C-alpha positions as CSV (number, residue, x, y, z in Angstrom):
1,M,-24.2,6.3,23.8
2,N,-21.9,3.4,24.1
3,T,-18.7,4.3,25.8
4,A,-17.2,0.8,26.1
5,P,-13.6,0.6,24.6
6,N,-13.2,-1.0,21.2
7,P,-11.9,-4.5,21.5
8,D,-8.3,-5.0,20.5
9,V,-8.4,-7.6,17.7
10,A,-5.3,-6.3,15.7
11,F,-3.1,-9.0,17.3
12,L,-5.1,-11.6,15.3
13,C,-3.7,-10.1,12.0
14,V,-0.1,-10.9,12.9
15,D,-0.6,-14.3,14.5
16,P,1.4,-17.0,12.7
17,D,-0.9,-19.6,14.2
18,L,-3.7,-18.0,12.2
19,G,-1.6,-18.0,9.0
20,A,-0.1,-14.5,9.1
21,Q,2.9,-14.2,6.9
22,P,5.2,-11.5,5.4
23,F,4.4,-9.7,2.2
24,K,5.9,-6.5,0.6
25,V,4.2,-3.2,-0.1
26,T,5.5,-0.6,-2.6
27,R,3.9,2.8,-1.8
28,R,4.3,5.6,-4.3
29,K,3.5,9.3,-4.0
30,G,3.2,11.5,-7.0
31,K,2.2,14.9,-8.4
32,W,0.5,16.0,-11.6
33,V,2.8,17.2,-14.3
34,K,1.5,18.3,-17.7
35,G,-1.8,16.3,-17.2
36,S,-0.3,13.0,-16.0
37,M,0.7,11.6,-12.6
38,T,4.4,11.4,-12.1
39,V,6.1,9.4,-9.2
40,T,7.9,11.7,-6.8
41,S,8.8,9.1,-4.1
42,T,8.7,5.4,-3.4
43,E,8.6,3.6,0.0
44,T,9.0,-0.1,0.6
45,L,7.1,-1.7,3.6
46,N,7.5,-5.3,4.9
47,P,4.3,-6.0,6.9
48,I,2.8,-9.2,8.1
49,G,-0.8,-10.2,7.6
50,I,-3.3,-12.9,6.9
51,I,-3.7,-13.3,3.2
52,Q,-6.3,-15.5,1.5
53,P,-8.3,-15.7,-1.8
54,T,-11.1,-13.3,-2.1
55,S,-14.5,-15.0,-1.4
56,A,-17.3,-15.1,-3.8
57,E,-19.3,-12.9,-1.5
58,E,-16.6,-10.3,-1.4
59,L,-16.1,-10.4,-5.1
60,A,-19.8,-9.6,-5.6
61,Q,-18.9,-6.0,-4.2
62,F,-16.8,-5.2,-7.3
63,P,-18.0,-4.4,-10.8
64,E,-18.0,-7.4,-13.1
65,G,-15.1,-6.1,-15.2
66,E,-12.9,-6.0,-12.2
67,R,-13.5,-9.7,-11.3
68,R,-11.7,-11.2,-14.2
69,R,-8.3,-11.3,-12.5
70,A,-7.3,-13.2,-9.4
71,M,-7.9,-11.3,-6.1
72,I,-6.6,-11.7,-2.6
73,T,-7.8,-10.3,0.7
74,I,-5.3,-9.1,3.3
75,Y,-5.9,-8.6,7.0
76,T,-3.1,-6.6,8.5
77,T,-2.2,-3.9,11.1
78,T,-0.5,-1.9,8.3
79,M,-2.9,0.5,6.7
80,L,-2.9,0.0,3.0
81,Y,-4.1,2.5,0.5
82,M,-5.8,2.8,-2.9
83,S,-5.4,5.8,-5.2
84,E,-6.3,8.9,-3.3
85,G,-5.5,12.4,-4.5
86,E,-1.8,12.5,-5.4
87,D,-1.1,9.0,-4.1
88,F,-0.9,5.8,-6.2
89,S,-2.6,2.6,-5.0
90,D,-0.3,0.5,-2.9
91,D,1.3,-2.5,-4.8
92,V,1.5,-5.7,-2.9
93,T,4.1,-8.5,-3.7
94,W,3.2,-12.0,-2.3
95,H,4.6,-15.2,-3.5
96,D,6.5,-13.3,-6.3
97,E,3.1,-12.1,-7.7
98,Q,2.1,-8.4,-8.1
99,Y,-1.2,-7.1,-6.8
100,K,-2.8,-3.6,-6.8
101,V,-4.9,-2.5,-3.8
102,M,-8.4,-2.1,-5.2
103,R,-10.3,-1.3,-2.0
104,S,-9.1,-0.7,1.5
105,D,-11.3,-0.9,4.6
106,R,-9.3,0.8,7.3
107,W,-10.7,-0.1,10.8
108,R,-8.4,2.3,12.7
109,D,-10.5,2.1,15.8
110,Y,-9.7,-1.6,15.9
111,G,-6.1,-1.3,14.8
112,Y,-6.3,-3.2,11.4
113,C,-7.0,-2.9,7.8
114,V,-8.7,-5.2,5.3
115,A,-7.5,-4.7,1.8
116,Y,-8.8,-6.3,-1.5
117,C,-6.0,-6.6,-4.1
118,Q,-6.2,-7.6,-7.8
119,K,-3.4,-9.4,-9.6
120,R,-1.6,-7.1,-12.1
C-alpha cells in the first residue's frame, strides 16, 4: 500500500498567473412540499478558480442532448455541487452569464474540484 502523502496541487487553482479569476456561486437548499422541490435557503459564495471552455474530449462524457448549450470547466478549491438529495445544483455566474453545475468531480484528497457547467 502506498503511504506517500497526496501532492498539494490546490494552490494552482487560485493562481492568477495561471488564469484564476473570481466567479459567483449561488447554492440553494430545499425540501419536498406536495411533490415539488421548494427552496428553503440560499447562500452566495465568491470563489476563485480557473475557468475555460469545456474540451471536446470532456464534452464526449455527456449525453448528446446535453451538449447543445455552451459549457465551461472550472478548477477551484471551493467544492461545487450538482443536484443531490434535497439540494439543488449550484448556479455559477461568470462574465454575467448563468451556468448550472452538471457534473462535479471533487478531488478532496488533493484539495480541489473540477466542475462542468452548462449555460442556462
